[in-house]
C-alpha positions in Angstrom: 38.0 7.1 -3.0 39.8 10.2 -4.3 40.5 10.0 -8.0 39.8 13.3 -9.8 40.3 11.7 -13.2 37.4 9.3 -12.5 35.1 11.1 -10.0 33.9 14.6 -9.7 34.3 14.5 -5.9 35.8 12.2 -3.3 33.5 9.5 -1.8 33.6 6.7 0.8 31.8 3.4 1.2 31.0 1.2 4.1 29.8 -2.4 4.4 28.6 -3.7 7.7 29.6 -7.1 9.0 27.5 -8.8 11.7 28.9 -11.2 14.3 27.7 -14.8 14.1 28.4 -18.0 15.8 27.6 -20.0 12.6 30.3 -21.3 10.3 31.5 -18.8 7.6 32.2 -20.1 4.1 34.5 -17.9 2.0 33.2 -17.1 -1.5 35.7 -15.3 -3.8 33.8 -13.7 -6.7 35.7 -14.6 -9.8 35.2 -16.9 -12.8 37.7 -19.5 -11.7 35.9 -20.3 -8.4 34.5 -23.7 -9.5 35.3 -25.5 -6.3 32.7 -23.8 -4.1 29.7 -26.0 -5.1 31.7 -29.1 -4.2 32.9 -27.5 -0.9 29.4 -26.6 0.1 28.0 -30.0 -1.1 30.5 -31.7 1.2 29.5 -29.5 4.1 25.8 -30.4 3.5 26.6 -34.1 3.5 28.5 -33.7 6.7 25.5 -32.0 8.3 23.3 -34.9 7.3 25.6 -37.3 9.1 25.3 -35.3 12.3 21.5 -35.8 12.4 
């Protein structure tokens, strides 16, 4: 990030992602994301049926 109006010096950031064989559920962080609890609840019910 290089914005002299906002920061005294340039900086960088890094976020590690780790490989997995498990399902990945997207979660978008915003106020309008009301569907996620229902999506995950449906996934949990689907997992119960597999047992």
